[in-house]
RORO-337947 format. One record per residue: residue number from 0; residue in one letter; x, y, z of N, C-alpha, C, CB in turn. Coordinates in Angstrom, 3 decimals. Glycine has a CB too. Example, Ala and Ser with C-alpha at 12.3 -4.5 7.8 and 13.67 -1.06 7.14 Angstrom:
<recs>
REC   seq   type        n.X        n.Y        n.Z       ca.X       ca.Y       ca.Z        c.X        c.Y        c.Z       cb.X       cb.Y       cb.Z
REC     0      a     13.190     -5.690      7.800     12.300     -4.500      7.800     13.200     -3.300      7.800     11.308     -4.473      9.046
REC     1      s     12.850     -2.250      7.080     13.670     -1.060      7.140     12.900      0.030      7.870     14.084     -0.598      5.725
</recs>
This chain:
<recs>
REC   seq   type        n.X        n.Y        n.Z       ca.X       ca.Y       ca.Z        c.X        c.Y        c.Z       cb.X       cb.Y       cb.Z
REC     0      x     24.974     12.605     51.962     24.765     11.071     51.543     23.552     10.543     51.175     25.103     10.235     52.524
REC     1      x     22.796     10.792     51.894     21.042     10.573     51.839     20.406     11.173     50.562     20.208     11.408     53.194
REC     2      x     20.746     12.592     49.971     20.440     12.968     48.694     20.985     12.424     47.584     20.619     14.080     48.591
REC     3      x     22.555     12.008     47.553     23.084     11.000     46.572     22.164      9.705     46.152     24.375     10.471     47.182
REC     4      x     21.883      9.199     47.382     21.195      8.015     47.258     20.010      8.145     46.628     21.001      7.440     48.397
REC     5      x     19.037      8.920     47.090     17.641      9.321     46.356     17.879     10.106     44.781     16.752     10.507     47.484
REC     6      x     18.701     10.686     44.498     19.470     10.830     43.060     19.363      9.932     42.207     20.789     10.927     43.099
REC     7      x     20.263      8.625     42.702     20.617      7.787     42.095     19.360      6.701     41.920     21.796      7.418     42.683
REC     8      x     18.655      6.604     43.137     17.500      5.734     42.576     16.335      6.585     41.910     16.858      4.845     43.782
REC     9      x     16.512      7.677     41.800     15.662      8.401     40.973     15.936      8.162     39.321     15.842      9.891     41.395
REC    10      x     17.231      7.907     39.206     17.697      7.876     38.041     17.615      6.562     37.409     18.887      8.341     38.080
REC    11      x     17.675      5.658     38.397     17.613      4.434     38.029     15.996      4.008     37.417     18.106      3.646     39.289
REC    12      x     15.004      4.594     38.258     13.424      4.485     37.955     13.287      5.174     36.774     12.404      5.113     39.065
REC    13      x     13.958      6.315     36.715     13.632      7.212     35.193     13.967      6.181     34.012     14.797      8.801     34.946
REC    14      x     15.262      5.418     34.289     15.797      4.637     33.188     14.779      3.534     32.938     17.246      4.058     33.505
REC    15      x     14.573      2.567     33.986     13.613      1.766     33.941     11.987      2.132     33.180     13.582      1.496     35.292
REC    16      x     11.424      3.170     33.561     10.275      3.885     33.056     10.396      3.798     31.413     10.268      5.474     33.650
REC    17      x     11.699      4.654     31.350     11.591      4.904     29.742     11.944      3.561     28.751     12.742      6.165     29.333
REC    18      x     12.858      2.632     29.595     12.937      1.400     28.885     11.716      0.493     28.671     13.864      0.676     29.516
REC    19      x     10.768      0.843     29.854      9.476      0.079     29.724      8.434      0.555     28.650      8.791      0.117     31.053
REC    20      x      8.774      1.483     28.222      7.862      2.509     27.257      8.153      1.964     26.006      8.241      4.216     27.271
REC    21      x      9.332      1.491     25.444      9.835      1.469     24.331      9.008      0.488     23.357     11.192      1.164     24.524
REC    22      x      8.813      0.765     22.023      8.188      0.031     21.360      8.693     -1.310     20.894      7.879      0.703     20.530
REC    23      x      7.744     -2.146     20.412      8.694     -3.714     20.701      8.390     -4.145     19.031      7.800     -5.246     22.284
REC    24      x      8.956     -4.456     18.322      8.845     -4.709     16.828      9.062     -6.296     16.654     10.022     -3.794     15.938
REC    25      x      8.149     -6.706     16.000      8.285     -8.238     15.659      8.967     -8.405     14.465      6.961     -8.976     15.516
REC    26      x      9.270     -9.440     13.976      9.580    -10.085     12.564      8.670    -10.209     11.796     10.062    -11.274     12.542
REC    27      x      8.644    -10.077     10.809      7.627    -10.461      9.681      7.033    -11.861      9.800      8.317    -10.384      8.278
REC    28      x      5.872    -12.318      9.872      5.600    -13.334      9.762      4.633    -14.229      8.441      5.245    -13.279     10.846
REC    29      x      4.857    -13.222      7.727      4.257    -13.442      6.646      5.090    -13.287      5.194      3.183    -12.618      6.764
REC    30      x      4.498    -13.493      3.941      5.273    -13.212      2.898      4.629    -12.874      1.669      6.059    -14.182      2.713
REC    31      x      5.132    -12.393      0.705      4.256    -12.093     -0.490      5.053    -12.380     -1.767      3.750    -10.560     -0.485
REC    32      x      4.308    -12.515     -2.639      4.620    -12.876     -4.419      3.933    -12.029     -5.132      4.139    -14.382     -5.054
REC    33      x      5.000    -11.013     -6.007      4.526    -10.313     -7.087      4.955    -10.445     -8.243      4.581     -9.254     -6.937
REC    34      x      4.435    -10.056     -9.501      4.994    -10.358    -10.490      4.236     -9.900    -11.874      5.213    -11.666    -10.319
REC    35      x      4.599    -10.475    -12.964      3.691     -9.820    -13.915      3.336    -11.110    -14.835      4.433     -8.461    -14.775
REC    36      x      2.146    -11.129    -15.254      1.595    -12.376    -16.054      1.748    -11.529    -17.697     -0.390    -12.944    -15.461
REC    37      x      2.431    -12.600    -18.636      2.153    -12.175    -19.910      2.023    -13.476    -20.905      3.278    -11.167    -20.338
REC    38      x      1.436    -13.116    -22.192      1.203    -13.959    -22.941      2.868    -14.368    -23.737     -0.041    -13.383    -23.810
REC    39      x      2.684    -15.593    -24.836      4.012    -16.011    -25.626      4.945    -15.214    -25.982      3.809    -16.526    -26.726
REC    40      x      4.240    -13.860    -26.490      4.908    -12.658    -27.200      5.367    -11.681    -26.124      3.880    -11.894    -28.244
REC    41      x      5.216    -11.772    -25.018      5.498    -10.907    -24.099      4.752     -9.467    -23.543      6.551    -10.704    -24.491
REC    42      x      3.350     -9.848    -24.447      2.478     -8.850    -24.125      1.848     -9.172    -22.498      1.316     -8.817    -25.352
REC    43      x      1.722     -8.175    -22.151      0.646     -8.168    -20.658     -0.244     -8.445    -20.772      0.274     -7.169    -19.926
REC    44      x     -0.996     -9.595    -19.755     -2.196     -9.847    -19.888     -2.986     -9.378    -18.860     -2.336    -11.024    -20.076
REC    45      x     -4.172     -8.355    -18.853     -4.928     -7.871    -17.876     -5.898     -8.666    -17.372     -5.428     -6.835    -18.219
REC    46      x     -6.230     -8.379    -16.113     -7.828     -8.994    -15.585     -7.316    -10.567    -15.607     -9.504     -8.629    -16.922
REC    47      x     -6.115    -10.878    -15.584     -6.048    -12.549    -15.395     -5.931    -12.994    -13.625     -4.398    -13.202    -16.342
REC    48      x     -6.511    -13.852    -13.379     -6.586    -14.183    -12.216     -5.313    -15.142    -11.609     -7.850    -14.742    -12.170
REC    49      x     -4.652    -14.593    -10.493     -3.360    -15.121    -10.243     -3.764    -15.771     -9.118     -2.156    -14.164    -10.096
REC    50      x     -3.557    -17.302     -8.878     -3.611    -18.346     -7.632     -2.317    -18.459     -7.116     -4.110    -19.833     -7.994
REC    51      x     -2.211    -18.302     -5.690     -0.911    -18.880     -5.214     -1.168    -19.910     -4.124      0.049    -17.753     -4.665
REC    52      x     -0.714    -21.064     -4.313     -1.003    -22.322     -3.493      0.112    -22.315     -2.567     -1.087    -23.730     -4.344
REC    53      x     -0.145    -22.801     -1.271      1.354    -22.784     -0.529      1.140    -24.370     -0.377      1.634    -21.691      1.194
REC    54      x      1.828    -25.066     -1.228      2.151    -26.418     -1.148      2.028    -27.414     -0.210      3.094    -26.464     -1.325
REC    55      x      2.612    -27.017      1.142      2.514    -28.126      2.421      1.081    -27.895      2.610      3.527    -27.824      3.984
REC    56      x      0.526    -26.936      2.672     -0.856    -26.816      3.419     -2.120    -26.734      2.720     -0.873    -25.679      4.199
REC    57      x     -1.614    -26.603      1.605     -2.912    -26.567      0.438     -3.641    -25.218      0.425     -4.172    -27.762      0.786
REC    58      x     -2.989    -24.206      1.423     -3.935    -22.699      1.402     -3.623    -21.982      0.299     -3.682    -21.618      2.656
REC    59      x     -4.783    -21.196     -0.136     -4.832    -20.748     -1.325     -5.207    -19.236     -1.260     -5.722    -21.572     -2.090
REC    60      x     -4.290    -18.357     -1.881     -4.906    -16.864     -2.123     -4.521    -16.676     -3.690     -4.127    -15.502     -1.012
REC    61      x     -5.514    -15.743     -3.805     -5.803    -15.128     -5.167     -5.756    -13.452     -5.382     -7.245    -15.610     -5.524
REC    62      x     -5.471    -13.128     -6.734     -5.306    -11.719     -6.927     -5.550    -11.484     -8.535     -3.787    -11.228     -6.391
REC    63      x     -6.005    -10.358     -8.859     -6.158    -10.151    -10.184     -5.457     -9.194    -10.672     -7.304     -9.966    -10.504
REC    64      x     -4.796     -9.624    -11.636     -3.766     -8.403    -12.483     -4.394     -7.587    -13.041     -2.846     -8.794    -13.599
REC    65      x     -3.630     -6.128    -13.126     -4.174     -5.029    -13.252     -4.027     -5.027    -15.090     -3.387     -3.813    -12.236
REC    66      x     -4.515     -3.733    -15.735     -4.114     -3.664    -16.844     -2.847     -3.997    -17.701     -4.321     -2.827    -16.881
REC    67      x     -1.758     -3.863    -16.819     -0.275     -3.903    -17.035     -0.053     -5.226    -16.882      0.617     -3.050    -16.103
REC    68      x     -0.789     -6.250    -16.210     -0.140     -7.404    -16.156      0.357     -7.813    -14.672      0.945     -7.293    -17.108
REC    69      x      0.377     -6.711    -13.964      1.198     -6.702    -12.687      0.211     -7.478    -11.559      1.614     -5.002    -12.205
REC    70      x      0.646     -8.163    -10.703      0.021     -8.392     -9.627      0.893     -8.849     -8.298     -0.914     -9.307    -10.018
REC    71      x      0.175     -8.684     -6.882      0.683     -8.742     -5.663      0.046     -9.557     -4.809      0.766     -7.628     -5.169
REC    72      x      0.528    -10.637     -4.421     -0.310    -11.515     -3.337      0.356    -11.416     -2.178     -0.490    -13.055     -3.641
REC    73      x     -0.303    -10.876     -1.036      0.509    -10.642      0.163     -0.263    -11.449      1.643      0.621     -8.834      0.319
REC    74      x      0.432    -11.544      2.576     -0.115    -12.147      3.878     -0.061    -14.085      3.493     -2.060    -11.360      4.190
REC    75      x      0.964    -14.038      2.915      1.169    -15.740      2.595      1.977    -16.277      3.906      2.249    -16.108      0.967
REC    76      x      1.589    -17.470      4.071      2.410    -18.248      4.902      3.873    -18.351      4.682      1.935    -19.448      4.878
REC    77      x      4.592    -18.100      5.907      6.089    -17.927      5.486      6.762    -19.466      4.847      7.018    -17.389      7.003
REC    78      x      7.696    -19.553      4.101      8.248    -20.571      3.812      7.580    -21.162      2.484      8.233    -21.369      4.953
REC    79      x      7.484    -22.060      1.958      7.027    -22.480      0.628      7.263    -23.933      0.781      7.803    -21.789     -0.657
REC    80      x      7.057    -24.982     -0.615      7.170    -24.219     -1.842      5.883    -23.458     -1.994      7.453    -25.127     -3.080
REC    81      x      5.677    -22.826     -3.217      4.164    -22.107     -3.467      4.164    -22.871     -5.255      4.164    -19.709     -3.316
REC    82      x      2.888    -22.733     -5.440      2.549    -22.919     -6.645      1.678    -21.840     -7.080      2.022    -24.134     -6.787
REC    83      x      2.413    -21.088     -8.099      1.432    -19.828     -8.646      1.177    -20.216    -10.251      2.315    -18.065     -8.497
REC    84      x     -0.024    -19.850    -10.613     -0.819    -20.018    -11.536     -1.828    -18.820    -11.981     -1.414    -21.097    -11.167
REC    85      x     -2.043    -18.735    -13.261     -2.511    -17.623    -13.804     -3.810    -18.313    -14.762     -1.236    -16.767    -14.624
REC    86      x     -4.827    -17.700    -14.701     -5.812    -17.953    -16.050     -6.594    -16.422    -16.194     -7.175    -19.457    -15.744
REC    87      x     -6.904    -16.827    -17.735     -7.355    -15.670    -18.389     -8.219    -16.175    -19.221     -6.391    -14.851    -19.026
REC    88      x     -9.239    -15.179    -19.909    -10.133    -15.690    -20.889     -9.507    -15.788    -22.074    -11.276    -14.951    -21.042
REC    89      x     -9.348    -16.873    -22.977     -8.669    -16.960    -24.164     -7.539    -17.494    -23.990     -8.517    -15.871    -24.779
REC    90      x     -6.995    -18.102    -22.860     -5.606    -18.516    -22.635     -5.603    -19.713    -21.992     -4.820    -17.583    -21.886
REC    91      x     -4.917    -20.633    -21.792     -4.677    -21.686    -21.187     -3.922    -21.529    -19.684     -3.971    -22.424    -22.141
REC    92      x     -4.138    -21.995    -18.924     -3.584    -21.951    -17.764     -2.120    -22.352    -17.589     -4.335    -22.641    -17.031
REC    93      x     -1.699    -21.401    -16.841     -0.130    -21.507    -16.816      0.243    -21.258    -15.319      0.657    -20.338    -17.861
REC    94      x      1.577    -22.116    -15.008      1.769    -22.250    -13.378      3.462    -22.416    -13.496      0.796    -23.858    -12.501
REC    95      x      3.923    -22.066    -12.305      4.986    -22.308    -11.957      5.093    -22.144    -10.401      5.786    -21.592    -12.718
REC    96      x      6.265    -23.418     -9.978      6.731    -23.591     -8.480      7.423    -22.824     -8.054      7.334    -24.592     -8.138
REC    97      x      7.358    -21.826     -6.944      8.817    -20.896     -6.457      8.563    -21.513     -4.804      8.713    -18.556     -6.686
</recs>
């Protein structure tokens, strides 16, 4: 009877030890916006500066497009709305709310 009690206690301790060492994963607490900057004819605009503004707080993040016009802005505050604008030499500034 005593050995059965020891076995049960040992099994319980092993389960607790393995559960305590399990990795904990949190929810994502940041956002990202990605897209492509194009001109009026649909051609990609490389080397454009993209500015993302979190409207409620006014915090700003920037990125520069690649030669194909694509950009990615990460580590944004969760929620929105955001104001996304792009500037490039020879173009007027354009923007959109998302």
